[in-house]
ZADO-1210 file (C-alpha; in nm, 4 decimals, padded with zeros to 6 digits):
<atoms>
<atom x="00.3473" y="-00.6259" z="-00.2162" code="MET" pos="1"/>
<atom x="00.3820" y="-01.0037" z="-00.1844" code="ALA" pos="2"/>
<atom x="00.2415" y="-01.2323" z="-00.3724" code="GLN" pos="3"/>
<atom x="00.1375" y="-01.6128" z="-00.3169" code="GLU" pos="4"/>
<atom x="00.3641" y="-01.7900" z="-00.6487" code="THR" pos="5"/>
<atom x="00.6461" y="-01.5641" z="-00.8081" code="HIS" pos="6"/>
<atom x="00.8380" y="-01.6375" z="-01.1179" code="VAL" pos="7"/>
<atom x="01.0983" y="-01.7353" z="-00.8840" code="LEU" pos="8"/>
<atom x="01.2126" y="-01.9220" z="-00.6449" code="ASP" pos="9"/>
<atom x="01.5632" y="-01.8156" z="-00.5671" code="ARG" pos="10"/>
<atom x="01.7268" y="-01.4587" z="-00.5997" code="PRO" pos="11"/>
<atom x="01.8563" y="-01.3739" z="-00.9010" code="PRO" pos="12"/>
<atom x="02.1934" y="-01.3048" z="-01.0543" code="GLU" pos="13"/>
<atom x="02.2893" y="-01.0371" z="-00.8881" code="GLY" pos="14"/>
<atom x="02.1109" y="-01.0366" z="-00.5875" code="ALA" pos="15"/>
<atom x="02.1543" y="-01.0653" z="-00.2764" code="SER" pos="16"/>
<atom x="02.0896" y="-01.3820" z="-00.0602" code="ALA" pos="17"/>
<atom x="01.8048" y="-01.1608" z="00.1055" code="ASP" pos="18"/>
<atom x="01.7121" y="-01.0456" z="-00.2024" code="TRP" pos="19"/>
<atom x="01.8263" y="-00.6874" z="-00.2561" code="THR" pos="20"/>
<atom x="02.0324" y="-00.5228" z="-00.5271" code="ILE" pos="21"/>
<atom x="02.1700" y="-00.2654" z="-00.5124" code="PRO" pos="22"/>
<atom x="01.9793" y="00.0416" z="-00.6464" code="GLN" pos="23"/>
<atom x="02.1663" y="00.2051" z="-00.8990" code="ASN" pos="24"/>
<atom x="02.0860" y="00.5002" z="-00.8704" code="TRP" pos="25"/>
<atom x="02.4060" y="00.7289" z="-01.1361" code="ASP" pos="26"/>
<atom x="02.2026" y="00.4609" z="-01.3901" code="ALA" pos="27"/>
<atom x="01.9154" y="00.6151" z="-01.4428" code="TYR" pos="28"/>
<atom x="01.8447" y="00.8215" z="-01.7669" code="THR" pos="29"/>
<atom x="01.6786" y="01.1460" z="-01.7839" code="PRO" pos="30"/>
<atom x="01.4548" y="00.9883" z="-01.9226" code="GLU" pos="31"/>
<atom x="01.3651" y="00.7860" z="-01.6400" code="GLU" pos="32"/>
<atom x="01.4185" y="01.1070" z="-01.3701" code="HIS" pos="33"/>
<atom x="01.1859" y="01.3225" z="-01.6014" code="ALA" pos="34"/>
<atom x="00.8907" y="01.0123" z="-01.5648" code="THR" pos="35"/>
<atom x="00.9506" y="01.0477" z="-01.2189" code="TRP" pos="36"/>
<atom x="00.9209" y="01.4358" z="-01.2463" code="ASP" pos="37"/>
<atom x="00.6551" y="01.4104" z="-01.4369" code="THR" pos="38"/>
<atom x="00.4559" y="01.1383" z="-01.2302" code="LEU" pos="39"/>
<atom x="00.5193" y="01.3497" z="-00.8929" code="PHE" pos="40"/>
<atom x="00.4388" y="01.7092" z="-01.0674" code="ALA" pos="41"/>
<atom x="00.0493" y="01.5411" z="-01.1397" code="ARG" pos="42"/>
<atom x="00.0048" y="01.3461" z="-00.8287" code="GLN" pos="43"/>
<atom x="00.1359" y="01.7156" z="-00.6233" code="ALA" pos="44"/>
<atom x="-00.1515" y="01.8903" z="-00.8026" code="LYS" pos="45"/>
<atom x="-00.4331" y="01.6760" z="-00.6848" code="LEU" pos="46"/>
<atom x="-00.3178" y="01.5445" z="-00.3497" code="LEU" pos="47"/>
<atom x="-00.3643" y="01.8580" z="-00.0858" code="PRO" pos="48"/>
<atom x="-00.7511" y="01.8345" z="00.0100" code="GLY" pos="49"/>
<atom x="-00.7210" y="01.4390" z="-00.0795" code="ARG" pos="50"/>
<atom x="-00.3958" y="01.3109" z="00.0587" code="ALA" pos="51"/>
<atom x="-00.4025" y="01.2077" z="00.4562" code="SER" pos="52"/>
<atom x="-00.2532" y="01.5013" z="00.6378" code="ASN" pos="53"/>
<atom x="00.0338" y="01.1807" z="00.7851" code="ALA" pos="54"/>
<atom x="00.1018" y="01.1261" z="00.3811" code="TYR" pos="55"/>
<atom x="00.1451" y="01.5375" z="00.3405" code="LEU" pos="56"/>
<atom x="00.3452" y="01.5272" z="00.6223" code="LYS" pos="57"/>
<atom x="00.5812" y="01.2464" z="00.5061" code="GLY" pos="58"/>
<atom x="00.6446" y="01.3927" z="00.1436" code="LEU" pos="59"/>
<atom x="00.7699" y="01.6988" z="00.2968" code="GLU" pos="60"/>
<atom x="01.0086" y="01.5651" z="00.5692" code="ALA" pos="61"/>
<atom x="01.1507" y="01.3557" z="00.3689" code="LEU" pos="62"/>
<atom x="01.1805" y="01.5802" z="00.0581" code="ARG" pos="63"/>
<atom x="01.0450" y="01.3891" z="-00.2590" code="LEU" pos="64"/>
<atom x="00.9717" y="01.7341" z="-00.4463" code="SER" pos="65"/>
<atom x="01.3310" y="01.7077" z="-00.4855" code="GLU" pos="66"/>
<atom x="01.3727" y="01.6539" z="-00.8845" code="SER" pos="67"/>
<atom x="01.4396" y="01.2783" z="-01.0346" code="GLY" pos="68"/>
<atom x="01.4096" y="00.9631" z="-00.8766" code="ILE" pos="69"/>
<atom x="01.5280" y="00.9871" z="-00.5240" code="PRO" pos="70"/>
<atom x="01.8183" y="00.8168" z="-00.3834" code="ASN" pos="71"/>
<atom x="01.7061" y="00.4999" z="-00.1750" code="PHE" pos="72"/>
<atom x="02.0784" y="00.5313" z="00.0259" code="GLU" pos="73"/>
<atom x="01.9823" y="00.9682" z="00.1420" code="GLU" pos="74"/>
<atom x="01.6311" y="00.9155" z="00.1549" code="LEU" pos="75"/>
<atom x="01.6748" y="00.6253" z="00.4285" code="SER" pos="76"/>
<atom x="01.8711" y="00.8558" z="00.6058" code="GLU" pos="77"/>
<atom x="01.6291" y="01.0873" z="00.6649" code="ARG" pos="78"/>
<atom x="01.3706" y="00.7820" z="00.6717" code="LEU" pos="79"/>
<atom x="01.5680" y="00.6392" z="00.9555" code="MET" pos="80"/>
<atom x="01.6267" y="00.9461" z="01.1657" code="LYS" pos="81"/>
<atom x="01.2532" y="00.9794" z="01.2233" code="LEU" pos="82"/>
<atom x="01.0626" y="00.6303" z="01.2171" code="THR" pos="83"/>
<atom x="01.4006" y="00.3882" z="01.1798" code="GLY" pos="84"/>
<atom x="01.3346" y="00.2841" z="00.8689" code="TRP" pos="85"/>
<atom x="01.4708" y="00.2051" z="00.5246" code="GLN" pos="86"/>
<atom x="01.4235" y="00.2134" z="00.1775" code="VAL" pos="87"/>
<atom x="01.6533" y="-00.0989" z="00.0206" code="ILE" pos="88"/>
<atom x="01.5998" y="-00.2495" z="-00.4227" code="ALA" pos="89"/>
<atom x="01.4833" y="-00.5234" z="-00.4901" code="VAL" pos="90"/>
<atom x="01.4343" y="-00.6937" z="-00.8417" code="PRO" pos="91"/>
<atom x="01.0416" y="-00.6840" z="-00.8908" code="GLY" pos="92"/>
<atom x="00.8266" y="-00.8744" z="-00.6628" code="LEU" pos="93"/>
<atom x="00.9799" y="-01.1222" z="-00.3570" code="VAL" pos="94"/>
<atom x="00.8689" y="-01.4428" z="-00.2224" code="PRO" pos="95"/>
<atom x="00.5901" y="-01.3774" z="00.1116" code="ASP" pos="96"/>
<atom x="00.8354" y="-01.5500" z="00.3811" code="ASP" pos="97"/>
<atom x="01.0678" y="-01.2469" z="00.2194" code="VAL" pos="98"/>
<atom x="00.8914" y="-00.9465" z="00.1953" code="PHE" pos="99"/>
<atom x="00.7892" y="-00.9722" z="00.5955" code="PHE" pos="100"/>
<atom x="01.1165" y="-01.0702" z="00.7151" code="ASP" pos="101"/>
<atom x="01.2024" y="-00.6679" z="00.6114" code="HIS" pos="102"/>
<atom x="00.8925" y="-00.5570" z="00.7294" code="MET" pos="103"/>
<atom x="00.9281" y="-00.6503" z="01.0443" code="ALA" pos="104"/>
<atom x="01.2810" y="-00.5245" z="01.0572" code="ASN" pos="105"/>
<atom x="01.1989" y="-00.1978" z="00.9388" code="ARG" pos="106"/>
<atom x="01.2834" y="-00.2547" z="00.5777" code="ARG" pos="107"/>
<atom x="01.0555" y="-00.1247" z="00.2668" code="PHE" pos="108"/>
<atom x="01.1552" y="-00.3423" z="-00.0217" code="VAL" pos="109"/>
<atom x="01.1125" y="-00.1484" z="-00.3806" code="ALA" pos="110"/>
<atom x="01.1649" y="-00.1918" z="-00.6776" code="GLY" pos="111"/>
<atom x="01.4607" y="00.0288" z="-00.8718" code="ASN" pos="112"/>
<atom x="01.2873" y="00.0478" z="-01.1921" code="PHE" pos="113"/>
<atom x="01.0708" y="00.3161" z="-01.3577" code="ILE" pos="114"/>
<atom x="00.8072" y="00.2872" z="-01.5833" code="ARG" pos="115"/>
<atom x="00.8180" y="00.3666" z="-01.9531" code="ARG" pos="116"/>
<atom x="00.6416" y="00.6807" z="-02.0527" code="PRO" pos="117"/>
<atom x="00.3332" y="00.5369" z="-02.2386" code="ASP" pos="118"/>
<atom x="00.2777" y="00.3367" z="-01.9053" code="GLN" pos="119"/>
<atom x="00.2116" y="00.6556" z="-01.6729" code="LEU" pos="120"/>
<atom x="-00.1672" y="00.5534" z="-01.6379" code="ASP" pos="121"/>
<atom x="-00.1107" y="00.1634" z="-01.5070" code="TYR" pos="122"/>
<atom x="00.1763" y="-00.0874" z="-01.4778" code="ILE" pos="123"/>
<atom x="00.1056" y="-00.4004" z="-01.3500" code="GLN" pos="124"/>
<atom x="00.3939" y="-00.4475" z="-01.1125" code="GLU" pos="125"/>
<atom x="00.4751" y="-00.1712" z="-00.8142" code="PRO" pos="126"/>
<atom x="00.7676" y="00.0432" z="-00.9903" code="ASP" pos="127"/>
<atom x="00.9871" y="00.2838" z="-00.7609" code="VAL" pos="128"/>
<atom x="00.7223" y="00.6149" z="-00.7868" code="PHE" pos="129"/>
<atom x="00.4572" y="00.2868" z="-00.6801" code="HIS" pos="130"/>
<atom x="00.6984" y="00.1914" z="-00.3732" code="ASP" pos="131"/>
<atom x="00.9104" y="00.5644" z="-00.3121" code="VAL" pos="132"/>
<atom x="00.5842" y="00.8128" z="-00.3532" code="PHE" pos="133"/>
<atom x="00.3003" y="00.5886" z="-00.2636" code="GLY" pos="134"/>
<atom x="00.4749" y="00.3708" z="00.0334" code="HIS" pos="135"/>
<atom x="00.7386" y="00.5301" z="00.1679" code="VAL" pos="136"/>
<atom x="00.5766" y="00.8978" z="00.2868" code="PRO" pos="137"/>
<atom x="00.3384" y="00.7092" z="00.5298" code="MET" pos="138"/>
<atom x="00.6705" y="00.5237" z="00.6991" code="LEU" pos="139"/>
<atom x="00.7534" y="00.8781" z="00.8355" code="ALA" pos="140"/>
<atom x="00.4140" y="00.8729" z="01.0620" code="ASP" pos="141"/>
<atom x="00.5180" y="00.7105" z="01.4267" code="PRO" pos="142"/>
<atom x="00.2142" y="00.4929" z="01.4392" code="VAL" pos="143"/>
<atom x="00.1727" y="00.4127" z="01.0603" code="PHE" pos="144"/>
<atom x="00.5457" y="00.2956" z="01.0805" code="ALA" pos="145"/>
<atom x="00.4690" y="00.0921" z="01.3893" code="ASP" pos="146"/>
<atom x="00.1582" y="-00.0477" z="01.1724" code="TYR" pos="147"/>
<atom x="00.4086" y="-00.1960" z="00.9089" code="LEU" pos="148"/>
<atom x="00.6328" y="-00.3332" z="01.1421" code="GLU" pos="149"/>
<atom x="00.3506" y="-00.5101" z="01.2974" code="ALA" pos="150"/>
<atom x="00.2105" y="-00.6637" z="01.0471" code="TYR" pos="151"/>
<atom x="00.5463" y="-00.8202" z="00.9164" code="GLY" pos="152"/>
<atom x="00.5646" y="-00.9387" z="01.2372" code="ARG" pos="153"/>
<atom x="00.2005" y="-01.1685" z="01.1697" code="GLY" pos="154"/>
<atom x="00.3120" y="-01.2331" z="00.8092" code="GLY" pos="155"/>
<atom x="00.5011" y="-01.5145" z="00.8777" code="ASN" pos="156"/>
<atom x="00.2763" y="-01.6477" z="01.0869" code="ARG" pos="157"/>
<atom x="-00.0542" y="-01.6414" z="00.8348" code="ALA" pos="158"/>
<atom x="00.2421" y="-01.8248" z="00.6553" code="LEU" pos="159"/>
<atom x="00.2516" y="-02.1276" z="00.8906" code="GLU" pos="160"/>
<atom x="-00.1389" y="-02.1337" z="00.9396" code="LEU" pos="161"/>
<atom x="-00.2066" y="-02.1321" z="00.5812" code="GLY" pos="162"/>
<atom x="-00.3365" y="-01.7831" z="00.6431" code="ALA" pos="163"/>
<atom x="-00.1913" y="-01.6239" z="00.3603" code="LEU" pos="164"/>
<atom x="-00.4797" y="-01.4751" z="00.1681" code="LYS" pos="165"/>
<atom x="-00.6740" y="-01.3475" z="00.4615" code="HIS" pos="166"/>
<atom x="-00.3740" y="-01.0885" z="00.5924" code="LEU" pos="167"/>
<atom x="-00.3261" y="-01.0293" z="00.1950" code="GLY" pos="168"/>
<atom x="-00.6534" y="-00.8457" z="00.2002" code="ARG" pos="169"/>
<atom x="-00.5761" y="-00.6499" z="00.5590" code="LEU" pos="170"/>
<atom x="-00.3222" y="-00.4763" z="00.3394" code="TYR" pos="171"/>
<atom x="-00.4640" y="-00.4366" z="-00.0045" code="TRP" pos="172"/>
<atom x="-00.7620" y="-00.2479" z="00.1960" code="TYR" pos="173"/>
<atom x="-00.5711" y="-00.0291" z="00.4302" code="THR" pos="174"/>
<atom x="-00.1274" y="-00.0138" z="00.3332" code="VAL" pos="175"/>
<atom x="-00.2879" y="-00.0219" z="-00.0629" code="GLU" pos="176"/>
<atom x="-00.5933" y="00.1340" z="-00.1183" code="PHE" pos="177"/>
<atom x="-00.7243" y="00.2917" z="00.2726" code="GLY" pos="178"/>
<atom x="-00.9170" y="00.5380" z="00.3556" code="LEU" pos="179"/>
<atom x="-00.9154" y="00.7407" z="00.6822" code="ILE" pos="180"/>
<atom x="-01.2005" y="00.9644" z="00.7882" code="ALA" pos="181"/>
<atom x="-01.0130" y="01.3091" z="00.9484" code="GLU" pos="182"/>
<atom x="-01.2050" y="01.6335" z="01.0568" code="PRO" pos="183"/>
<atom x="-01.1633" y="01.7445" z="00.7348" code="GLU" pos="184"/>
<atom x="-01.3639" y="01.4657" z="00.5506" code="GLY" pos="185"/>
<atom x="-01.2709" y="01.1691" z="00.3819" code="LEU" pos="186"/>
<atom x="-00.8633" y="01.0669" z="00.3164" code="ARG" pos="187"/>
<atom x="-00.6749" y="00.8940" z="00.1441" code="ILE" pos="188"/>
<atom x="-00.3637" y="00.6985" z="00.2581" code="TYR" pos="189"/>
<atom x="-00.3226" y="00.3665" z="00.0542" code="GLY" pos="190"/>
<atom x="-00.0437" y="00.3499" z="-00.1548" code="SER" pos="191"/>
<atom x="-00.2488" y="00.3036" z="-00.4593" code="GLY" pos="192"/>
<atom x="-00.4261" y="00.6141" z="-00.4561" code="ILE" pos="193"/>
<atom x="-00.2371" y="00.8273" z="-00.3584" code="VAL" pos="194"/>
<atom x="00.0015" y="00.7414" z="-00.6941" code="SER" pos="195"/>
<atom x="-00.2749" y="00.7113" z="-00.9018" code="SER" pos="196"/>
<atom x="-00.4479" y="01.0541" z="-01.0742" code="SER" pos="197"/>
<atom x="-00.7387" y="00.8674" z="-01.1293" code="ALA" pos="198"/>
<atom x="-00.7941" y="00.6835" z="-00.8353" code="GLU" pos="199"/>
<atom x="-00.7118" y="01.0145" z="-00.6105" code="SER" pos="200"/>
<atom x="-01.0203" y="01.1107" z="-00.7913" code="ILE" pos="201"/>
<atom x="-01.2383" y="00.8103" z="-00.7277" code="PHE" pos="202"/>
<atom x="-01.1820" y="00.7064" z="-00.3946" code="ALA" pos="203"/>
<atom x="-01.3195" y="01.0178" z="-00.2802" code="LEU" pos="204"/>
<atom x="-01.5805" y="01.1554" z="-00.5004" code="ASP" pos="205"/>
<atom x="-01.7106" y="00.8977" z="-00.7726" code="ASP" pos="206"/>
<atom x="-02.0566" y="00.7669" z="-00.6097" code="PRO" pos="207"/>
<atom x="-02.0305" y="00.4129" z="-00.7148" code="SER" pos="208"/>
<atom x="-01.7940" y="00.2278" z="-00.4882" code="PRO" pos="209"/>
<atom x="-01.9011" y="00.1822" z="-00.1110" code="ASN" pos="210"/>
<atom x="-01.7096" y="00.3021" z="00.1596" code="ARG" pos="211"/>
<atom x="-01.7226" y="00.0855" z="00.4798" code="ILE" pos="212"/>
<atom x="-01.6338" y="00.2048" z="00.8246" code="GLY" pos="213"/>
<atom x="-01.3340" y="-00.0135" z="00.8947" code="PHE" pos="214"/>
<atom x="-01.3357" y="-00.3908" z="01.1047" code="ASP" pos="215"/>
<atom x="-01.1011" y="-00.6297" z="01.0734" code="LEU" pos="216"/>
<atom x="-01.2984" y="-00.9899" z="01.0165" code="LYS" pos="217"/>
<atom x="-01.5131" y="-00.8132" z="00.7932" code="ARG" pos="218"/>
<atom x="-01.1655" y="-00.6233" z="00.5869" code="VAL" pos="219"/>
<atom x="-01.0203" y="-01.0152" z="00.5932" code="MET" pos="220"/>
<atom x="-01.2965" y="-01.1854" z="00.4240" code="ARG" pos="221"/>
<atom x="-01.4147" y="-00.9581" z="00.1786" code="THR" pos="222"/>
<atom x="-01.2499" y="-00.9899" z="-00.1494" code="ASP" pos="223"/>
<atom x="-01.0726" y="-00.7493" z="-00.3805" code="TYR" pos="224"/>
<atom x="-01.0015" y="-00.7020" z="-00.7617" code="ARG" pos="225"/>
<atom x="-00.6349" y="-00.6523" z="-00.9209" code="ILE" pos="226"/>
<atom x="-00.7018" y="-00.4929" z="-01.2237" code="ASP" pos="227"/>
<atom x="-00.9638" y="-00.1924" z="-01.1783" code="ASP" pos="228"/>
<atom x="-01.0693" y="00.0749" z="-00.9580" code="PHE" pos="229"/>
<atom x="-01.2020" y="-00.0955" z="-00.6054" code="GLN" pos="230"/>
<atom x="-01.5885" y="-00.1083" z="-00.5483" code="GLN" pos="231"/>
<atom x="-01.5405" y="-00.1158" z="-00.1707" code="ASN" pos="232"/>
<atom x="-01.2497" y="00.1173" z="00.0372" code="TYR" pos="233"/>
<atom x="-01.2687" y="00.0400" z="00.4580" code="PHE" pos="234"/>
<atom x="-01.2330" y="00.4031" z="00.6469" code="VAL" pos="235"/>
<atom x="-01.0228" y="00.3824" z="00.9722" code="ILE" pos="236"/>
<atom x="-01.1111" y="00.6801" z="01.2369" code="PRO" pos="237"/>
<atom x="-00.7121" y="00.6783" z="01.3192" code="SER" pos="238"/>
<atom x="-00.4084" y="00.5481" z="01.1883" code="PHE" pos="239"/>
<atom x="-00.3945" y="00.4764" z="01.6644" code="GLU" pos="240"/>
<atom x="-00.6846" y="00.2186" z="01.5746" code="ALA" pos="241"/>
<atom x="-00.5535" y="00.0939" z="01.2753" code="LEU" pos="242"/>
<atom x="-00.2498" y="-00.0117" z="01.5220" code="LEU" pos="243"/>
<atom x="-00.4591" y="-00.1214" z="01.7895" code="ARG" pos="244"/>
<atom x="-00.6941" y="-00.3575" z="01.5817" code="ALA" pos="245"/>
<atom x="-00.3310" y="-00.5534" z="01.5222" code="THR" pos="246"/>
<atom x="-00.1118" y="-00.5449" z="01.7956" code="VAL" pos="247"/>
<atom x="-00.4333" y="-00.6330" z="02.0655" code="GLU" pos="248"/>
<atom x="-00.5782" y="-00.8721" z="01.8182" code="THR" pos="249"/>
<atom x="-00.4821" y="-01.2443" z="01.8889" code="ASP" pos="250"/>
<atom x="-00.5092" y="-01.3649" z="01.4965" code="PHE" pos="251"/>
<atom x="-00.4704" y="-01.7188" z="01.5076" code="ALA" pos="252"/>
<atom x="-00.8066" y="-01.7890" z="01.6252" code="PRO" pos="253"/>
<atom x="-01.0051" y="-01.5430" z="01.3917" code="LEU" pos="254"/>
<atom x="-00.7521" y="-01.7030" z="01.1340" code="TYR" pos="255"/>
<atom x="-00.9613" y="-02.0311" z="01.2044" code="GLY" pos="256"/>
<atom x="-01.3382" y="-01.8364" z="01.2275" code="GLU" pos="257"/>
<atom x="-01.2696" y="-01.6680" z="00.9083" code="ILE" pos="258"/>
<atom x="-01.1475" y="-01.9738" z="00.7265" code="MET" pos="259"/>
<atom x="-01.4785" y="-02.1371" z="00.8113" code="ALA" pos="260"/>
<atom x="-01.7171" y="-01.8508" z="00.6927" code="GLN" pos="261"/>
<atom x="-01.7265" y="-01.7917" z="00.3061" code="PRO" pos="262"/>
<atom x="-01.5924" y="-01.5282" z="00.1495" code="ASP" pos="263"/>
<atom x="-01.7284" y="-01.1851" z="00.1533" code="ILE" pos="264"/>
<atom x="-01.8299" y="-01.0672" z="-00.2348" code="PRO" pos="265"/>
<atom x="-01.7076" y="-00.7603" z="-00.3616" code="ILE" pos="266"/>
<atom x="-01.9375" y="-00.5616" z="-00.3045" code="ALA" pos="267"/>
<atom x="-02.2071" y="-00.6638" z="-00.0889" code="GLU" pos="268"/>
<atom x="-02.3280" y="-00.4618" z="00.1942" code="ILE" pos="269"/>
<atom x="-02.3516" y="-00.6176" z="00.5122" code="LEU" pos="270"/>
<atom x="-02.6197" y="-00.5461" z="00.7742" code="PRO" pos="271"/>
<atom x="-02.3661" y="-00.5438" z="01.0726" code="THR" pos="272"/>
<atom x="-02.1566" y="-00.2663" z="00.8587" code="ASP" pos="273"/>
<atom x="-02.1057" y="00.0709" z="00.9391" code="THR" pos="274"/>
<atom x="-02.1449" y="00.2547" z="00.6036" code="VAL" pos="275"/>
<atom x="-02.0167" y="00.5817" z="00.5225" code="ILE" pos="276"/>
<atom x="-02.1441" y="00.5579" z="00.1686" code="THR" pos="277"/>
<atom x="-02.3371" y="00.3266" z="-00.0393" code="ARG" pos="278"/>
<atom x="-02.1932" y="00.3064" z="-00.3241" code="GLY" pos="279"/>
<atom x="-02.4418" y="00.3030" z="-00.6713" code="THR" pos="280"/>
<atom x="-02.1545" y="00.0761" z="-00.8577" code="GLN" pos="281"/>
<atom x="-02.2441" y="00.1873" z="-01.1655" code="ALA" pos="282"/>
<atom x="-01.8919" y="00.2093" z="-01.2239" code="TYR" pos="283"/>
<atom x="-01.8571" y="-00.1551" z="-01.2187" code="ALA" pos="284"/>
<atom x="-02.2052" y="-00.2567" z="-01.4040" code="ARG" pos="285"/>
<atom x="-01.9915" y="-00.0302" z="-01.6978" code="SER" pos="286"/>
<atom x="-01.7564" y="-00.2500" z="-01.7353" code="LYS" pos="287"/>
<atom x="-01.9631" y="-00.5238" z="-01.7703" code="GLY" pos="288"/>
</atoms>
């Protein structure tokens, strides 16, 4: 997702004015395709019974199990037929207004590079595996596709109101690290979880984190960390409920209310929370 600061303040050489670049699929090396295949095979074993039905259906519909890094043109053709979205390559993190404009117009920005073989478990900047394997299957779901478009439309308004930090938390706790309650139990749909072998297990099985019922205002007040497992996961009842909470809310007065209140520290439980799992926080304590 977009960050509040960037190394570059203008498109780099070779990029268009909207920051897009060619994917250059033919330039990927056999080692890079093999890295994708290794990551895919590892997650494919973990995700059945853990990932949401929508994610697993999207993975199949988009034929991401085919060997090698997906070709964005072919992937976009399949995705356009399902929900009208496309995948476009960018040179890394892009400015917030660019990120939001692309999303509002159903264009999902993805890095075109892939991590090195010695970075399988963690990479700081999102690569093509995180962006495509993690995010794109959910874009095949019509309701979630509408949610991301609505989020993009609200992004520039948040910039104008100085509320990007709060809107960013909504993205973090849903698109990146969201859980959903399905009839079979809790399932993962956030890209930061489904693309991580360790967090795919931690988010559902570990007794350490809190799992809390989703509440829009609560989420937008809650701090998070970017460098380790989450200590809070927020659970939506359905993607329809998430979409309604987004499109039926007037965010301007909500921002005003939230900005007048203190942030909620990571791992704190409020009396008003719907607590699904009260975490032990043992993992956080073990990290000091």
